[in-house]
N, CA, C and O of each residue as an XYZ file, in Angstrom:
692
protein
N      99.298     93.688    -11.327
C      99.836     92.467    -10.802
C     100.706     91.796    -11.865
O     100.392     91.816    -13.055
N     101.761     91.226    -11.420
C     102.660     90.581    -12.377
C     102.139     89.192    -12.738
O     101.326     88.604    -12.025
N     102.621     88.704    -13.835
C     102.217     87.395    -14.327
C     102.587     86.304    -13.313
O     101.838     85.341    -13.147
N     103.706     86.440    -12.651
C     104.176     85.466    -11.670
C     103.220     85.405    -10.466
O     102.909     84.318     -9.979
N     102.761     86.556     -9.994
C     101.839     86.593     -8.857
C     100.485     85.993     -9.223
O      99.877     85.289     -8.416
N     100.024     86.263    -10.411
C      98.742     85.713    -10.858
C      98.844     84.188    -10.948
O      97.932     83.472    -10.536
N      99.954     83.707    -11.487
C     100.154     82.260    -11.585
C     100.207     81.620    -10.198
O      99.610     80.567     -9.976
N     100.925     82.258     -9.259
C     101.027     81.734     -7.896
C      99.666     81.749     -7.216
O      99.318     80.800     -6.513
N      98.890     82.811     -7.412
C      97.559     82.909     -6.831
C      96.649     81.821     -7.395
O      95.921     81.168     -6.647
N      96.689     81.628     -8.705
C      95.880     80.593     -9.329
C      96.279     79.208     -8.831
O      95.416     78.392     -8.508
N      97.563     78.944     -8.768
C      98.044     77.626     -8.328
C      97.646     77.352     -6.879
O      97.204     76.249     -6.560
N      97.798     78.337     -6.005
C      97.429     78.120     -4.597
C      95.920     77.955     -4.448
O      95.466     77.176     -3.610
N      95.148     78.668     -5.237
C      93.690     78.508     -5.198
C      93.292     77.119     -5.676
O      92.411     76.487     -5.093
N      93.935     76.644     -6.730
C      93.640     75.317     -7.243
C      93.988     74.240     -6.220
O      93.218     73.297     -6.036
N      95.126     74.361     -5.556
C      95.538     73.398     -4.538
C      94.545     73.417     -3.370
O      94.148     72.358     -2.883
N      94.144     74.603     -2.921
C      93.186     74.698     -1.810
C      91.847     74.085     -2.199
O      91.245     73.361     -1.406
N      91.378     74.366     -3.406
C      90.121     73.804     -3.881
C      90.208     72.279     -3.954
O      89.293     71.587     -3.509
N      91.292     71.756     -4.507
C      91.478     70.304     -4.640
C      91.518     69.628     -3.276
O      90.895     68.584     -3.080
N      92.245     70.216     -2.335
C      92.343     69.641     -0.996
C      90.984     69.640     -0.295
O      90.608     68.654      0.340
N      90.261     70.734     -0.411
C      88.933     70.826      0.204
C      87.982     69.795     -0.407
O      87.250     69.122      0.318
N      87.989     69.670     -1.721
C      87.135     68.700     -2.397
C      87.475     67.285     -1.958
O      86.578     66.486     -1.686
N      88.762     66.971     -1.886
C      89.182     65.637     -1.458
C      88.730     65.348     -0.034
O      88.236     64.256      0.245
N      88.893     66.319      0.879
C      88.488     66.117      2.269
C      86.982     65.922      2.395
O      86.524     65.050      3.134
N      86.214     66.731      1.677
C      84.754     66.598      1.732
C      84.292     65.272      1.139
O      83.395     64.633      1.689
N      84.873     64.859      0.052
C      84.510     63.585     -0.562
C      84.841     62.436      0.370
O      84.040     61.515      0.526
N      85.990     62.479      0.980
C      86.398     61.423      1.912
C      85.467     61.363      3.117
O      85.111     60.276      3.573
N      85.070     62.533      3.638
C      84.172     62.575      4.797
C      82.779     62.074      4.433
O      82.168     61.342      5.212
N      82.265     62.455      3.265
C      80.908     62.084      2.876
C      80.771     60.638      2.433
O      79.730     60.023      2.666
N      81.781     60.087      1.807
C      81.670     58.744      1.274
C      82.465     57.726      2.055
O      82.585     56.575      1.633
N      83.012     58.130      3.188
C      83.648     57.178      4.083
C      84.836     56.459      3.496
O      84.991     55.257      3.712
N      85.687     57.159      2.756
C      86.855     56.545      2.152
C      87.664     55.751      3.141
O      88.015     54.606      2.857
N      87.972     56.304      4.281
C      88.731     55.604      5.298
C      87.919     55.476      6.572
O      88.480     55.415      7.666
N      86.597     55.434      6.437
C      85.731     55.363      7.609
C      85.985     54.114      8.429
O      86.578     53.150      7.946
N      85.540     54.139      9.651
C      85.762     53.019     10.562
C      85.187     51.742      9.972
O      84.017     51.691      9.593
N      86.005     50.735      9.900
C      85.589     49.438      9.398
C      85.882     48.375     10.453
O      86.402     47.302     10.147
N      85.545     48.688     11.683
C      85.697     47.704     12.752
C      84.492     47.804     13.661
O      83.661     48.700     13.513
N      84.401     46.887     14.594
C      83.212     46.801     15.441
C      83.302     47.685     16.674
O      82.586     47.453     17.648
N      84.165     48.690     16.653
C      84.257     49.590     17.796
C      83.154     50.649     17.778
O      82.948     51.350     18.768
N      82.451     50.765     16.657
C      81.306     51.673     16.557
C      80.160     50.923     15.877
O      80.405     49.971     15.136
N      78.920     51.335     16.116
C      77.795     50.677     15.435
C      77.901     50.819     13.911
O      77.657     49.867     13.170
N      78.268     52.016     13.461
C      78.409     52.241     12.022
C      79.511     51.357     11.449
O      79.378     50.843     10.339
N      80.590     51.178     12.191
C      81.685     50.325     11.728
C      81.239     48.890     11.537
O      81.617     48.250     10.556
N      80.432     48.369     12.469
C      79.925     46.998     12.335
C      79.034     46.866     11.105
O      79.110     45.870     10.385
N      78.190     47.865     10.863
C      77.312     47.834      9.696
C      78.150     47.902      8.421
O      77.906     47.142      7.484
N      79.119     48.790      8.375
C      79.974     48.906      7.185
C      80.759     47.616      6.930
O      80.927     47.199      5.784
N      81.236     46.989      8.011
C      81.936     45.713      7.844
C      81.015     44.676      7.210
O      81.429     43.932      6.321
N      79.765     44.631      7.669
C      78.838     43.659      7.113
C      78.531     43.971      5.648
O      78.505     43.067      4.813
N      78.302     45.239      5.336
C      78.012     45.612      3.953
C      79.204     45.294      3.046
O      79.022     44.835      1.918
N      80.419     45.536      3.537
C      81.619     45.195      2.754
C      81.685     43.693      2.498
O      81.959     43.262      1.378
N      81.433     42.896      3.539
C      81.473     41.434      3.392
C      80.397     40.961      2.412
O      80.654     40.089      1.582
N      79.200     41.530      2.507
C      78.122     41.151      1.596
C      78.458     41.533      0.161
O      78.163     40.776     -0.763
N      79.068     42.690     -0.037
C      79.450     43.127     -1.378
C      80.500     42.190     -1.981
O      80.539     42.004     -3.197
N      81.339     41.608     -1.148
C      82.356     40.667     -1.613
C      81.805     39.242     -1.726
O      82.516     38.338     -2.166
N      80.550     39.038     -1.332
C      79.946     37.716     -1.389
C      80.380     36.804     -0.258
O      80.303     35.582     -0.384
N      80.833     37.374      0.834
C      81.310     36.599      1.979
C      80.221     36.513      3.046
O      80.284     37.183      4.077
N      79.221     35.670      2.776
C      78.093     35.531      3.695
C      78.512     35.049      5.087
O      77.971     35.554      6.071
N      79.447     34.100      5.222
C      79.836     33.676      6.580
C      80.468     34.809      7.400
O      80.245     34.902      8.607
N      81.246     35.657      6.751
C      81.848     36.799      7.455
C      80.754     37.767      7.897
O      80.769     38.259      9.025
N      79.798     38.039      6.995
C      78.688     38.943      7.318
C      77.840     38.355      8.445
O      77.404     39.083      9.338
N      77.607     37.061      8.408
C      76.795     36.402      9.438
C      77.477     36.480     10.802
O      76.799     36.634     11.818
N      78.786     36.377     10.843
C      79.538     36.416     12.108
C      79.423     37.763     12.813
O      79.746     37.865     13.996
N      78.972     38.795     12.109
C      78.816     40.119     12.716
C      77.481     40.279     13.433
O      77.245     41.304     14.073
N      76.608     39.284     13.336
C      75.337     39.339     14.046
C      75.535     38.999     15.523
O      76.470     38.290     15.895
N      74.648     39.513     16.338
C      74.698     39.273     17.779
C      74.424     37.802     18.083
O      73.857     37.090     17.254
N      74.823     37.350     19.264
C      74.514     35.973     19.656
C      73.008     35.681     19.626
O      72.603     34.582     19.251
N      72.182     36.652     20.017
C      70.725     36.458     19.987
C      70.239     36.213     18.563
O      69.448     35.301     18.327
N      70.706     37.020     17.615
C      70.283     36.872     16.220
C      70.721     35.514     15.676
O      69.940     34.822     15.023
N      71.971     35.132     15.945
C      72.484     33.860     15.442
C      71.744     32.672     16.056
O      71.643     31.615     15.431
N      71.226     32.838     17.276
C      70.442     31.764     17.896
C      69.078     31.622     17.214
O      68.510     30.531     17.192
N      68.549     32.719     16.656
C      67.232     32.699     16.024
C      67.263     32.421     14.525
O      66.315     31.858     13.978
N      68.356     32.815     13.855
C      68.442     32.668     12.400
C      69.642     31.777     12.074
O      70.781     32.102     12.411
N      69.372     30.668     11.424
C      70.436     29.729     11.065
C      71.315     30.308      9.948
O      70.833     31.075      9.114
N      72.591     29.945      9.932
C      73.485     30.438      8.879
C      72.991     30.080      7.470
O      73.168     30.858      6.533
N      72.377     28.912      7.326
C      71.871     28.491      6.016
C      70.754     29.416      5.536
O      70.691     29.753      4.354
N      69.881     29.822      6.444
C      68.785     30.734      6.083
C      69.343     32.084      5.643
O      68.859     32.674      4.677
N      70.355     32.568      6.347
C      70.969     33.843      5.969
C      71.647     33.713      4.600
O      71.496     34.594      3.754
N      72.385     32.630      4.376
C      73.056     32.430      3.084
C      72.050     32.361      1.943
O      72.313     32.846      0.842
N      70.898     31.755      2.212
C      69.865     31.661      1.180
C      69.340     33.051      0.803
O      69.141     33.345     -0.376
N      69.121     33.896      1.802
C      68.667     35.264      1.527
C      69.713     36.016      0.715
O      69.379     36.708     -0.247
N      70.974     35.880      1.102
C      72.047     36.565      0.375
C      72.130     36.050     -1.051
O      72.337     36.831     -1.979
N      71.974     34.749     -1.238
C      72.054     34.166     -2.584
C      70.900     34.627     -3.472
O      71.106     34.916     -4.651
N      69.692     34.697     -2.921
C      68.527     35.071     -3.740
C      68.403     36.570     -3.960
O      67.762     36.998     -4.920
N      69.002     37.377     -3.093
C      68.905     38.839     -3.224
C      70.286     39.475     -3.309
O      70.506     40.565     -2.781
N      71.200     38.804     -3.965
C      72.600     39.237     -4.000
C      72.822     40.660     -4.498
O      73.670     41.371     -3.958
N      72.078     41.088     -5.517
C      72.302     42.419     -6.091
C      72.052     43.547     -5.092
O      72.724     44.578     -5.131
N      71.096     43.350     -4.210
C      70.781     44.441     -3.279
C      71.892     44.638     -2.257
O      71.950     45.685     -1.611
N      72.773     43.659     -2.097
C      73.856     43.791     -1.128
C      75.127     44.373     -1.743
O      76.120     44.557     -1.039
N      75.113     44.663     -3.025
C      76.281     45.252     -3.680
C      76.059     46.753     -3.821
O      75.673     47.240     -4.884
N      76.306     47.467     -2.751
C      76.017     48.900     -2.700
C      77.091     49.715     -3.401
O      78.285     49.498     -3.195
N      76.655     50.653     -4.233
C      77.571     51.619     -4.833
C      77.622     52.883     -3.985
O      78.665     53.528     -3.877
N      76.485     53.231     -3.384
C      76.430     54.399     -2.497
C      75.774     53.979     -1.190
O      74.852     53.162     -1.171
N      76.265     54.550     -0.104
C      75.737     54.235      1.221
C      75.603     55.530      2.005
O      76.535     56.333      2.056
N      74.444     55.731      2.616
C      74.234     56.857      3.524
C      73.623     56.292      4.804
O      72.543     55.701      4.785
N      74.333     56.484      5.914
C      73.857     55.953      7.190
C      73.296     57.101      8.019
O      73.965     58.110      8.241
N      72.053     56.929      8.473
C      71.381     57.935      9.299
C      71.080     57.321     10.657
O      70.559     56.209     10.738
N      71.403     58.033     11.712
C      71.077     57.547     13.052
C      69.609     57.795     13.319
O      69.104     58.894     13.085
N      68.926     56.781     13.807
C      67.511     56.916     14.136
C      67.348     57.142     15.635
O      66.689     58.089     16.063
N      67.953     56.267     16.421
C      67.919     56.444     17.868
C      69.178     55.810     18.449
O      69.775     54.905     17.866
N      69.556     56.317     19.615
C      70.810     55.859     20.188
C      70.738     55.866     21.710
O      70.112     56.735     22.318
N      71.393     54.877     22.308
C      71.581     54.846     23.751
C      72.996     54.314     23.984
O      73.750     54.106     23.034
N      73.342     54.102     25.220
C      74.689     53.657     25.536
C      75.006     52.301     24.907
O      76.122     52.086     24.434
N      74.041     51.391     24.897
C      74.331     50.041     24.427
C      73.482     49.585     23.238
O      73.502     48.407     22.882
N      72.737     50.507     22.621
C      71.868     50.145     21.493
C      71.754     51.334     20.551
O      71.576     52.472     20.986
N      71.856     51.061     19.276
C      71.697     52.122     18.291
C      70.928     51.585     17.095
O      71.181     50.479     16.618
N      69.979     52.397     16.618
C      69.223     52.059     15.426
C      69.643     52.996     14.317
O      69.780     54.201     14.525
N      69.849     52.435     13.133
C      70.282     53.213     11.978
C      69.435     52.868     10.765
O      68.963     51.742     10.609
N      69.259     53.854      9.925
C      68.631     53.646      8.623
C      69.760     53.822      7.603
O      70.506     54.800      7.643
N      69.865     52.870      6.708
C      70.921     52.899      5.705
C      70.262     52.964      4.335
O      69.497     52.076      3.959
N      70.563     54.012      3.602
C      70.036     54.158      2.236
C      71.158     53.796      1.273
O      72.281     54.290      1.384
N      70.826     52.914      0.316
C      71.842     52.432     -0.598
C      71.382     52.496     -2.036
O      70.218     52.261     -2.359
N      72.322     52.816     -2.873
C      72.137     52.673     -4.304
C      72.923     51.436     -4.706
O      74.145     51.404     -4.554
N      72.246     50.424     -5.214
C      72.892     49.147     -5.510
C      73.476     49.136     -6.916
O      73.173     49.999     -7.740
N      74.310     48.150     -7.169
C      74.952     47.994     -8.468
C      73.923     47.777     -9.575
O      74.192     48.088    -10.735
N      72.732     47.240     -9.226
C      71.696     46.999    -10.231
C      70.868     48.242    -10.537
O      69.918     48.175    -11.317
N      71.219     49.386     -9.926
C      70.506     50.632    -10.164
C      69.331     50.868     -9.231
O      68.805     51.979     -9.169
N      68.920     49.859     -8.520
C      67.808     49.964     -7.578
C      68.278     50.644     -6.297
O      69.452     50.562     -5.935
N      67.362     51.310     -5.620
C      67.661     51.920     -4.317
C      66.989     51.101     -3.237
O      65.863     50.632     -3.405
N      67.705     50.927     -2.100
C      67.207     50.144     -0.984
C      67.363     50.921      0.315
O      68.196     51.819      0.437
N      66.530     50.543      1.277
C      66.642     51.075      2.629
C      66.753     49.884      3.561
O      65.969     48.939      3.480
N      67.733     49.939      4.445
C      67.893     48.889      5.450
C      67.797     49.539      6.816
O      68.275     50.654      7.022
N      67.191     48.850      7.721
C      67.114     49.328      9.099
C      67.920     48.356      9.952
O      67.604     47.169     10.032
N      68.950     48.872     10.576
C      69.833     48.076     11.416
C      69.657     48.468     12.876
O      69.449     49.636     13.201
N      69.745     47.476     13.741
C      69.845     47.706     15.179
C      71.144     47.056     15.614
O      71.374     45.872     15.372
N      71.992     47.847     16.261
C      73.269     47.338     16.766
C      73.245     47.397     18.289
O      72.693     48.325     18.879
N      73.857     46.385     18.918
C      73.920     46.327     20.378
C      75.381     46.187     20.801
O      76.194     45.582     20.103
N      75.693     46.766     21.970
C      77.052     46.725     22.505
C      77.136     45.610     23.539
O      76.500     45.679     24.591
N      77.928     44.579     23.232
C      78.090     43.426     24.117
C      79.575     43.076     24.158
O      80.227     42.985     23.118
N      80.100     42.882     25.353
C      81.487     42.444     25.533
C      82.503     43.323     24.809
O      83.444     42.826     24.190
N      82.299     44.633     24.897
C      83.289     45.569     24.368
C      83.268     45.798     22.877
O      84.198     46.403     22.344
N      82.246     45.340     22.180
C      82.149     45.604     20.745
C      80.690     45.671     20.323
O      79.798     45.273     21.072
N      80.454     46.173     19.126
C      79.105     46.308     18.596
C      78.778     45.110     17.717
O      79.606     44.641     16.937
N      77.540     44.626     17.865
C      77.016     43.508     17.099
C      75.741     43.958     16.405
O      75.015     44.799     16.935
N      75.461     43.419     15.241
C      74.205     43.704     14.551
C      73.153     42.765     15.120
O      73.285     41.544     15.030
N      72.103     43.342     15.707
C      71.075     42.551     16.374
C      69.846     42.348     15.489
O      69.127     41.361     15.642
N      69.607     43.268     14.574
C      68.482     43.149     13.640
C      68.856     43.832     12.337
O      69.638     44.782     12.314
N      68.275     43.323     11.244
C      68.498     43.913      9.932
C      67.248     43.662      9.102
O      66.826     42.516      8.947
N      66.657     44.715      8.571
C      65.459     44.612      7.726
C      65.691     45.444      6.477
O      66.068     46.611      6.584
N      65.478     44.881      5.303
C      65.704     45.553      4.032
C      64.399     45.675      3.262
O      63.503     44.841      3.394
N      64.304     46.722      2.459
C      63.210     46.829      1.497
C      63.624     47.796      0.398
O      64.564     48.574      0.561
N      62.918     47.739     -0.716
C      63.184     48.656     -1.817
C      62.787     50.053     -1.377
O      61.778     50.235     -0.696
N      63.584     51.041     -1.769
C      63.283     52.436     -1.442
C      62.288     52.938     -2.468
O      62.616     53.097     -3.644
N      61.084     53.184     -2.017
C      60.022     53.589     -2.926
C      59.790     55.087     -2.920
O      58.874     55.575     -3.581
N      60.610     55.826     -2.178
C      60.435     57.270     -2.133
C      60.996     57.886     -3.398
O      62.169     57.709     -3.725
N      60.164     58.594     -4.088
C      60.580     59.275     -5.296
C      61.006     60.692     -4.939
O      60.360     61.336     -4.113
N      62.088     61.195     -5.549
C      62.521     62.552     -5.232
C      61.475     63.609     -5.558
O      61.522     64.706     -5.003
N      60.512     63.296     -6.465
C      59.507     64.265     -6.842
C      58.324     64.348     -5.905
O      57.488     65.238     -6.062
N      58.220     63.453     -4.932
C      57.074     63.464     -4.029
C      57.204     64.553     -2.986
O      58.304     64.958     -2.609
N      56.054     65.016     -2.531
C      56.007     66.032     -1.487
C      55.590     65.354     -0.197
O      54.565     64.672     -0.165
N      56.360     65.524      0.867
C      56.052     64.911      2.147
C      55.523     65.987      3.085
O      56.114     67.057      3.230
N      54.388     65.675      3.723
C      53.724     66.626      4.588
C      53.425     65.977      5.922
O      53.077     64.798      5.973
N      53.554     66.715      6.981
C      53.208     66.219      8.309
C      51.756     66.565      8.572
O      51.363     67.727      8.474
N      50.954     65.557      8.907
C      49.552     65.780      9.239
C      49.384     65.529     10.731
O      49.765     64.471     11.231
N      48.818     66.493     11.442
C      48.680     66.376     12.887
C      47.375     65.746     13.329
O      47.237     65.353     14.488
N      46.425     65.644     12.430
C      45.188     64.966     12.792
C      44.597     64.276     11.561
O      45.020     64.532     10.434
N      43.639     63.419     11.785
C      43.083     62.607     10.704
C      42.362     63.457      9.668
O      42.461     63.166      8.476
N      41.620     64.529     10.089
C      40.907     65.379      9.130
C      41.877     66.068      8.191
O      41.630     66.159      6.989
N      42.971     66.550      8.736
C      43.966     67.207      7.893
C      44.565     66.217      6.910
O      44.812     66.570      5.757
N      44.801     64.995      7.338
C      45.366     63.972      6.455
C      44.410     63.673      5.302
O      44.828     63.564      4.149
N      43.095     63.540      5.633
C      42.113     63.271      4.581
C      42.033     64.424      3.594
O      41.958     64.192      2.387
N      42.047     65.656      4.077
C      41.953     66.788      3.155
C      43.202     66.894      2.295
O      43.117     67.283      1.131
N      44.355     66.555      2.848
C      45.572     66.583      2.046
C      45.563     65.488      0.991
O      46.044     65.701     -0.122
N      45.026     64.325      1.321
C      44.943     63.241      0.337
C      44.018     63.645     -0.807
O      44.305     63.381     -1.974
N      42.898     64.292     -0.455
C      41.967     64.722     -1.491
C      42.600     65.759     -2.396
O      42.287     65.827     -3.585
N      43.480     66.559     -1.847
C      44.119     67.589     -2.653
C      45.196     66.987     -3.563
O      45.723     67.676     -4.436
N      45.527     65.691     -3.361
C      46.496     64.987     -4.187
C      47.825     65.736     -4.258
O      48.364     65.971     -5.339
N      48.333     66.099     -3.108
C      49.597     66.842     -3.085
C      50.785     65.935     -2.801
O      51.868     66.436     -2.499
N      50.624     64.640     -2.887
C      51.760     63.749     -2.675
C      51.453     62.743     -1.582
O      50.300     62.384     -1.347
N      52.494     62.305     -0.931
C      52.369     61.303      0.103
C      52.187     61.989      1.446
O      52.876     62.961      1.758
N      51.266     61.485      2.228
C      51.029     62.032      3.560
C      51.462     60.992      4.559
O      51.043     59.838      4.477
N      52.284     61.378      5.488
C      52.714     60.470      6.553
C      52.284     61.056      7.875
O      52.480     62.242      8.142
N      51.706     60.226      8.687
C      51.285     60.655     10.007
C      52.472     60.597     10.956
O      53.133     59.565     11.071
N      52.734     61.681     11.618
C      53.834     61.753     12.580
C      53.242     61.965     13.951
O      52.508     62.926     14.176
N      53.558     61.071     14.870
C      53.007     61.154     16.218
C      53.726     62.211     17.022
O      53.398     62.427     18.189
């Protein structure tokens, strides 16, 4: 093979690799992901973006009318002010939990700017042609990557697994 062909082969391989890496990174990290309320994920991302920028009123406006009737804007602002670091996500992974035509539940795993990991559970509802956040619950992610998760089908099996100290046992119905 000539030097010119080897160079062309290397250059085309490098371009293909770079393009593939860029596409995969964009798909996985949502570089240009939907940031509007036309999808449940878009509404959640809009709220997370607003919270990361410290725009509590914008984030509050993304809640459903039912949520806003139950939770005053001042109460929401107080939560954002006291737990501000957890809303500054560096990494976000959204997992669908359950879905129907007008309601979707999602679990959002985040790595925050403070180094802590959090899990949020969102429920979005479709009202008047757009998605609204109807519920939001946050907590620290306590799952360690080193733990072993096992499905126990009955109570005796769960007890024997706990005695064996093989990690965390979760009961799955």
